[in-house]
N, C-alpha and C positions, 0 to 999 in steps of 0.2 A: 561940333558935330557936322552940320551942313554948311556953316558959314564959310565964305570964301571959295566955294566950289561952284562950278557951272550948274545950272538947273538940272541938266540931264544926269549929273553925278550925285545929286542929293538923295538921301534916303526917301523911300516911298512906302505908302501903305495903301490898302484897298478899303474904301468906305463900305461898311456892311449894309447900308441902306440902298445906295444907288449903284454900287459895284464899280465905281470909277476910281482910278488911282489918283492919289494926291501926294504932293511932295512936301518935305520939310520946309517950314517957314520960320523966319527969325523970331516972330512973336511966340512960336511954340518951342523955342530953344530949351527952356527949363522943363517943359511938360511933355516933350515929344513921346515919352513912353506911355503917357496917359491919354494922348489924343486918339480918338476912335473915329470921329466923323469928319468929313471933308468941309462941312459948312453948318451954319446954324439951322438951316432948313432941314438937313438930314438929322441933326441932333434932336430937333423937335419931333421928328417921326419916331425916334427912340428905339429902333430895332438894334439889338445887340447880338453878339455871337452866341 
């Protein structure tokens, strides 16, 4: 999916907690469709769509 691309070309999502965009990361490769939050801090706040 995002591997081998420049950071500006990787897929992005918007975090529902802080509203900031975050990009695809290698460690999320298998779970990208399930990733909702940009960080553990935002995940702990737990606001969902």
